N, C-alpha and C positions, 0 to 999 in steps of 0.2 A: 408436467413440469415439476422438477425437484423442489422441495420446500426451502432449499437454500442453494446458492451457487457453489460450483466447484471453486474452492478458495485456495490460492497459493500465496504464500508470504515470500517476499523478495527483499534481501538486505545484504549490504556489504559491510564488513567489520574489519577492524584492525586485528593484529595478532592477539592483542590483549582485550579484545571484545568490545571496543567502542565503535560508535557509528558516526562520530563527529568530534569537533572541538567543543569546548565548554560553551561558547556563544557564537559560533560561526559554522558555516558549512565546510565539510572536508571531503574532497573527492578522493575516494579510496580505490576506485576501479581503474580500468584502462580502456582505450578506445575499442578494442575487440569485445570486451565484456559489455561496454555501453551499447554496442550494436546488438549483442545477444539480448540484452534487456529490452531494447527497442522491438525486437522480434516477439518477445513474450508479451509486451504491451499490445502489439498489433493483434495477437491471438485472443485477447480478452475483450469482454463486454464493458468492463468498468475497472477503474483504478481508484483505490482508496488510500488516503493519507490522513493523519491527524492534523488538527489546527496548528499545532506547534511547528510541524513540518512546513505548512503553508507560510507561516510567519518567518521562520528562520531560514529555510532553504529557498523559498520562493520558486518552487518547481513549476515547469510548464506542463509536464505530464502529457505530452503529445507524442504521437508516432513521428519520428524524424525522417525515416526513409520515404522518399517519394514513391518508390515502387510498392512499398507496403501500404501506404495510404491509398494508392490507386487500386490495389488488390481488394482492400476493404470496400472502397467505393463501388467496385464491380460487383460486390456481393450485396449491395444496397445498404451498406453501413456508413456511419459517419467516418471521416478520415482517421479519427482517433477515438478511443473508447470514452464513455461517460466518465466524468471526474467526480469523485465523492469525497467529502470531508465530514468530520464529526467534531462538534465543539460544545463545550459547556458554557463558556463565557461569551461566545460570539464576537471575540475581539479579532476580526478579520477585516482586511482592507479590500474593498471592491476593486481596487486597481492592481491587486496582486496578479501575477502571471497565471495562477490557478484559474482565475475568472476570465482573464482577457485573452489568453493564448488558446488558439484552436477553436474550430467551429464544431462544438459538441456540447451535449447537455452537462450542466454542472449542478450537483445536488449537495446541500448542506443540511446535515442532521443536527438539530440544535436542541439543547435542553429547554424544557417548557418555559422556565422563568425568563428566558432571553429571546424567545421566538419573535415577539412583537418588534423588538429592537433589531433583530437580525433581518427580518423581512423589510423593515424600513430602509436599511442600509444596503442589503445584498439582494433584495427582491428583483431589481432590474437586471442582475447578472447571473442569478442562480435560482433554483427552486429550493426554498427553505422548508424543511419537513420538521414538524414537532416530534422530537424523539422521546418525549416523556421527561419526568423530573430526573431520572437516572437513565441515561442512554445505554441500553443493553445491545451488545453486538449481535446477539442471536435475533433480536427483533429487527435490527437494522438490515441484516442480510436477508431476512425473510421478506422485508419490504422491497429490497432490491430484486429479489426473485420475482416478485409480483410486477416489477417494472421491466421484466424481460431479461434480467442479467443472469446468464448461465455460467459465466466464468469470470471470477473476480480476482484481481491482483491487488494485494495489500503491500504498500511500500513504506509503511512506518508512520510514525517513529516508534520509539521504545514502548510507550504506554499502549499504543494501539496493538503492536505485536503481542505484548503481554496479555492483553484482553482476549485476543483471538486464540492464543495458545492455551491459556489457563481455562478458557471455556470450551476447549476441545473442538474448535470450529475450523481448524486448518486441515486441508487435505494434503498439502505439500509445502515444504520449505526449501527455498533456493537461497543458500547462504554462501556468499563469496568472501573469502579470507584474503586480505591484502597484506603484503610484506612490510608493514609499518607498525610502529607502536605509537600510541597517543600518550600514555603515561600520566593521565590527569583524572583523578577520581571524581572531579566535578563534571567531566564530560559525559554526554549521554551514552548509555549502553544499549545493546541490542534488545535486551528485555530488562524489566524491573523485577523486584521481589514478587513471588507468587507461588502458588501450588500448581505445578505443571503435571500433566498426565504422564509425561515421559521422565523417568527417574531410574535409579539403580535397579528397581524391580520391573520396570517396563521400558526397555531401551527403544529409542526411535530407530526405524529401519533406514539405513543408508542405501539409497537406490542407485546413486551414480556419483562418480568423482571425475572431474574434468579440469585439466590444466588449461588456462587461458592466458597465455603470456606469463606475466609474473604474479597472477592471482590464481586461486583454486576455487572452483565451484563445487560445493557439496549439496547434493540434492537428496532430501529426506522424504520418504513416504510416511505421512502422518495419519492416514486413514485408509480403510479398504477401498475408498473411491479414487485412490491415487492412480494417475494415468501417466504412461511413459511418453505420450506425444507432447 
């Protein structure tokens, strides 16, 4: 077993690089691309999002296609991948769709000072894991590998994407660009400030470009483990 899962980052952005409005969810993609994302989800063992994404977007993070759920079940898997989130403050609502939607395992990696509180509130709906005083993504995904996760999909938000990229833990980036502008500097961006391995001296490898209706999918190979499947 590998020491960490194959990790792909998935994100939709506006032309000016934003992933949402300042305080609300913004749907940037289209139906055909949502179906593509559903297929990617079905191919993974786990999906990870940050706590802010759980609070603001209230995502279900389940495989929507009945055929894809059936195909997973035929392979002895849960209909949808494991759902994973990471939180420092544990300010999560046990009634959120992240916890209530889908018959699959939910894991919350929580900073040590808030673990007791998180287990009291979320214990009935999720497995709460003590992630240490400072949660390191490398430690987190090593733990996921030990839980049988071989393919991990990271769906944001910006803080989580930044941590995976600056720590050089991503094997692939699937970035969809939508034909809209947000134009609000207070809105969340794809990534935050950081020192990234890819820069003017080390350019990321563009592996594929695909037009999907009115959006464009850019697929980048970020490590030698990149797979075209």
